PAZAGU-124918 format. One record per residue (C-alpha): residue number from 1; residue in three letters; x, y, z. Coordinates in Angstrom, 3 decimals, padded with zeros to 6 digits. Layout:
REM residues N
NUM,ala,X,Y,Z
...
//
This chain:
REM residues 268
1,met,106.737,104.715,123.007
2,ser,105.096,106.540,125.911
3,pro,101.294,106.337,126.151
4,arg,099.316,109.143,124.577
5,pro,098.148,111.809,127.083
6,arg,094.498,111.806,128.060
7,val,094.100,115.123,126.218
8,tyr,096.426,116.030,123.358
9,lys,096.744,118.468,120.469
10,thr,097.670,117.856,116.850
11,glu,097.553,119.524,113.481
12,ala,095.504,117.531,110.967
13,ile,094.130,117.589,107.436
14,val,090.578,116.287,107.135
15,leu,090.516,113.500,104.540
16,arg,086.889,112.406,104.740
17,thr,083.855,112.490,107.010
18,met,080.962,110.183,107.892
19,asp,077.749,111.219,109.617
20,leu,076.894,109.235,112.747
21,gly,073.551,109.299,114.491
22,glu,071.592,112.550,114.468
23,ala,074.316,115.057,115.280
24,asp,077.767,113.473,115.343
25,arg,080.384,113.063,112.626
26,val,083.356,110.688,112.346
27,leu,086.427,112.254,110.750
28,thr,089.362,110.548,109.105
29,val,092.344,112.876,109.440
30,leu,096.024,112.774,108.547
31,thr,098.424,114.151,111.135
32,pro,102.150,114.916,110.844
33,arg,103.206,112.806,113.865
34,leu,100.448,110.368,114.742
35,gly,099.616,108.931,111.341
36,lys,096.036,108.608,110.198
37,leu,093.370,108.863,112.883
38,arg,089.627,108.344,113.064
39,val,088.086,110.729,115.569
40,ile,084.543,111.740,116.468
41,ala,083.162,115.254,116.611
42,lys,080.092,115.084,118.838
43,gly,077.163,117.381,118.113
44,val,079.014,118.919,115.191
45,arg,076.004,118.762,112.849
46,arg,073.787,120.823,115.122
47,pro,073.130,124.351,113.791
48,arg,074.771,125.991,116.800
49,ser,077.908,123.871,116.801
50,arg,081.015,126.033,117.221
51,ile,083.383,123.610,115.531
52,gly,081.363,122.293,112.594
53,gly,082.572,124.838,110.061
54,ala,086.218,123.913,110.540
55,leu,085.856,120.164,110.165
56,gln,085.334,119.845,106.417
57,pro,087.306,117.745,103.919
58,phe,090.516,119.461,102.705
59,ser,090.678,121.710,105.796
60,asp,093.974,122.046,107.663
61,val,093.063,122.322,111.345
62,gln,094.425,122.268,114.866
63,leu,092.573,119.715,116.989
64,val,092.388,119.172,120.716
65,leu,091.454,115.529,121.298
66,ala,090.436,113.531,124.340
67,val,091.113,109.794,124.386
68,gly,087.870,107.849,123.995
69,arg,086.784,104.214,124.015
70,thr,086.251,103.673,120.283
71,trp,087.400,106.968,118.790
72,asp,089.181,109.894,120.328
73,val,086.876,112.889,120.744
74,val,087.340,116.369,119.286
75,thr,086.979,118.831,122.157
76,ser,087.975,121.952,120.196
77,ser,089.320,122.915,116.786
78,ser,090.752,125.925,114.993
79,leu,091.397,126.499,111.326
80,glu,094.901,126.714,109.932
81,asp,093.716,126.879,106.309
82,pro,090.174,126.042,105.107
83,his,091.266,125.881,101.434
84,leu,088.031,127.548,100.443
85,gly,089.162,128.058,096.855
86,leu,088.976,124.309,096.288
87,arg,085.211,124.473,096.588
88,asn,084.781,127.225,093.987
89,asp,086.253,125.401,091.008
90,leu,085.106,121.946,089.890
91,his,088.486,120.952,088.451
92,ser,090.255,121.965,091.671
93,thr,087.657,120.090,093.729
94,ala,088.104,116.908,091.678
95,ala,091.909,117.101,091.890
96,ala,091.704,117.748,095.647
97,trp,089.489,114.703,096.205
98,tyr,091.987,112.636,094.238
99,val,095.104,113.688,096.181
100,val,093.247,113.377,099.495
101,glu,092.054,109.847,098.685
102,leu,095.548,108.944,097.520
103,ala,097.027,110.152,100.823
104,asp,094.300,108.235,102.661
105,arg,095.108,104.941,100.905
106,phe,098.875,105.288,101.252
107,ser,098.586,106.093,104.957
108,glu,096.941,102.830,106.009
109,gly,098.525,101.944,109.316
110,ala,101.338,104.449,108.790
111,ala,102.720,105.986,111.964
112,asp,105.509,107.915,110.231
113,ser,103.286,110.321,108.328
114,his,105.247,113.575,108.432
115,glu,106.322,113.516,104.794
116,ala,102.897,112.441,103.484
117,phe,101.293,115.228,105.530
118,arg,103.763,117.797,104.198
119,leu,103.237,116.739,100.583
120,leu,099.443,116.755,100.927
121,ala,099.497,120.225,102.502
122,gln,101.602,121.503,099.607
123,ala,099.359,119.941,096.965
124,leu,096.137,121.291,098.507
125,ser,097.620,124.786,098.853
126,ala,098.701,124.736,095.202
127,leu,095.275,123.577,094.011
128,asp,093.649,126.194,096.220
129,ala,095.720,128.962,094.611
130,gly,094.024,128.535,091.228
131,gly,095.083,131.020,088.575
132,glu,097.755,129.734,086.216
133,val,098.482,126.611,088.254
134,ala,098.332,123.443,086.131
135,arg,096.092,121.310,088.341
136,glu,096.693,118.062,086.482
137,val,100.452,118.572,086.869
138,val,099.996,119.043,090.633
139,ala,098.237,115.663,090.769
140,arg,101.003,113.955,088.771
141,trp,103.700,115.561,090.953
142,phe,101.882,114.420,094.087
143,glu,101.630,110.837,092.826
144,leu,105.380,110.654,092.236
145,ala,106.282,112.447,095.466
146,leu,104.002,110.218,097.546
147,leu,105.354,107.057,095.888
148,asp,108.851,108.263,096.749
149,ala,107.954,109.146,100.353
150,thr,106.357,105.754,100.999
151,gly,109.155,103.639,099.563
152,phe,107.781,103.017,096.059
153,arg,109.912,105.468,094.055
154,pro,109.721,104.482,090.355
155,glu,113.068,103.756,088.710
156,leu,113.332,106.097,085.717
157,gly,117.072,106.203,085.070
158,arg,118.125,102.561,084.800
159,cys,116.586,099.373,083.462
160,leu,114.819,097.336,086.146
161,glu,116.208,094.091,084.733
162,cys,119.795,094.687,083.611
163,gly,120.597,097.991,085.316
164,ala,121.740,099.670,082.104
165,ala,121.285,103.424,081.738
166,ile,118.032,104.175,079.941
167,glu,118.366,105.667,076.470
168,pro,115.550,107.866,075.075
169,glu,113.842,105.456,072.657
170,gly,112.364,101.955,072.628
171,asn,111.646,101.622,076.356
172,glu,108.650,100.246,078.240
173,phe,107.322,100.907,081.698
174,ser,106.272,098.237,084.197
175,pro,103.684,099.505,086.705
176,val,104.028,096.332,088.790
177,gly,107.815,096.476,088.747
178,gly,107.800,100.215,089.300
179,gly,110.132,101.384,086.592
180,val,111.485,101.404,083.056
181,leu,112.770,098.470,081.015
182,cys,115.281,098.958,078.210
183,pro,114.643,097.631,074.664
184,his,116.652,094.463,075.384
185,cys,114.686,093.581,078.536
186,arg,111.231,094.946,077.782
187,asn,109.763,091.552,076.898
188,thr,110.913,089.885,080.112
189,ala,108.149,091.342,082.299
190,leu,104.386,091.146,082.017
191,gly,102.115,094.157,081.970
192,thr,104.583,096.575,080.414
193,arg,103.539,099.485,078.246
194,pro,105.539,101.685,075.859
195,val,106.840,104.950,077.297
196,ser,107.835,107.713,074.905
197,ala,110.982,109.792,075.278
198,asp,108.862,112.895,076.018
199,ala,106.822,111.123,078.706
200,leu,110.015,109.892,080.328
201,lys,111.361,113.451,080.359
202,ile,108.192,114.714,082.075
203,leu,108.252,111.895,084.627
204,arg,111.891,112.592,085.486
205,his,111.278,116.337,085.730
206,leu,108.321,115.823,088.082
207,gln,110.230,113.298,090.169
208,arg,113.266,115.500,090.811
209,ser,111.520,118.888,091.136
210,pro,109.913,120.607,094.124
211,leu,106.268,121.484,093.597
212,val,107.020,125.172,093.066
213,gly,109.169,124.206,090.100
214,val,106.329,122.542,088.170
215,leu,103.269,124.650,088.993
216,arg,103.191,126.326,085.599
217,leu,104.468,123.402,083.568
218,arg,102.443,123.028,080.387
219,val,102.031,119.557,078.869
220,thr,100.112,118.704,075.697
221,pro,096.888,116.739,076.304
222,ala,098.228,113.631,074.542
223,leu,101.471,113.651,076.525
224,his,099.615,114.234,079.794
225,arg,097.318,111.279,079.079
226,glu,100.351,109.043,078.572
227,val,101.985,110.168,081.818
228,glu,098.671,109.939,083.661
229,arg,098.021,106.367,082.496
230,ile,101.495,105.272,083.569
231,leu,101.190,106.786,087.047
232,his,097.623,105.630,087.615
233,ala,098.649,102.076,086.741
234,thr,101.621,102.333,089.103
235,val,099.518,103.675,091.969
236,ser,096.871,100.983,091.430
237,ala,099.557,098.280,091.468
238,val,100.848,099.546,094.816
239,ile,097.531,099.953,096.639
240,glu,095.884,097.037,094.790
241,arg,092.647,098.910,094.157
242,glu,091.119,101.652,092.042
243,leu,090.455,105.018,093.632
244,arg,086.834,106.146,093.715
245,ser,087.778,109.761,093.007
246,arg,089.246,108.742,089.632
247,ala,085.763,108.534,088.102
248,phe,084.960,112.088,089.251
249,leu,088.302,113.349,087.954
250,asp,087.739,111.677,084.567
251,glu,084.212,113.089,084.346
252,val,085.415,116.638,084.987
253,ala,088.180,116.241,082.412
254,ala,085.658,114.983,079.858
255,arg,083.377,117.973,080.514
256,glu,086.275,120.370,080.031
257,ala,087.234,118.680,076.763
258,val,083.662,119.059,075.463
259,ser,083.531,122.711,076.543
260,ala,086.860,123.429,074.854
261,ala,085.637,121.809,071.634
262,glu,082.440,123.864,071.668
263,glu,084.449,127.075,072.021
264,val,086.491,126.429,068.868
265,pro,085.224,128.815,066.157
266,val,083.795,127.219,063.044
267,gly,084.044,128.668,059.536
268,pro,085.974,131.661,058.195
//
């Protein structure tokens, strides 16, 4: 691989930021060709900074970078898409933090990041659109798509143990194994959990569909919780940690459930 030029340009999605000193900010960004980078934007927190507004989490930007000693330095930036709608809706914000943190964790040391970048850009654009988009479905689709792109595609069609085709009923899912076990093999692995026929249908539909094909998919709360628990356990098994944004996502979901309950009319 040829050495990186002294000054180079790349598209990037800002994953997270960290203030440094009185005026600087360190950015963690995901790029389509160079993997995940940590770069420094000097003076970006000063009121007159010309690039500060573009370098916010969730923003899709074009960066011009100069090679530095510790971190490469942002010399200029321009916005591709600020995803401003994500900041106007709490549910969208929570879902965006979740998919961004997920991309962050799965991109540790990854040089081949094109597919992860593409999937993240799609997910953020969908969440930014608002309207009738099912935000929780976008998050579930992104989990499955990212697992697939990084080599951890769950096996949903055949038993992990015996290879038999999976029938609708009596199956269990192994987050550690990354797939379904048939009724005959379900007791051979630890940490399995039952998976209903309906949950398996949703998982398969999300796994094989492009994002545009699931944006308006409606899933009952109980069925979504089952699918969510399965995928969260699978993701946690792969990255061997819990995501910090999960707590925020759960809190927002709990608030929405309370609000929905309060809106239900009482009496005749």
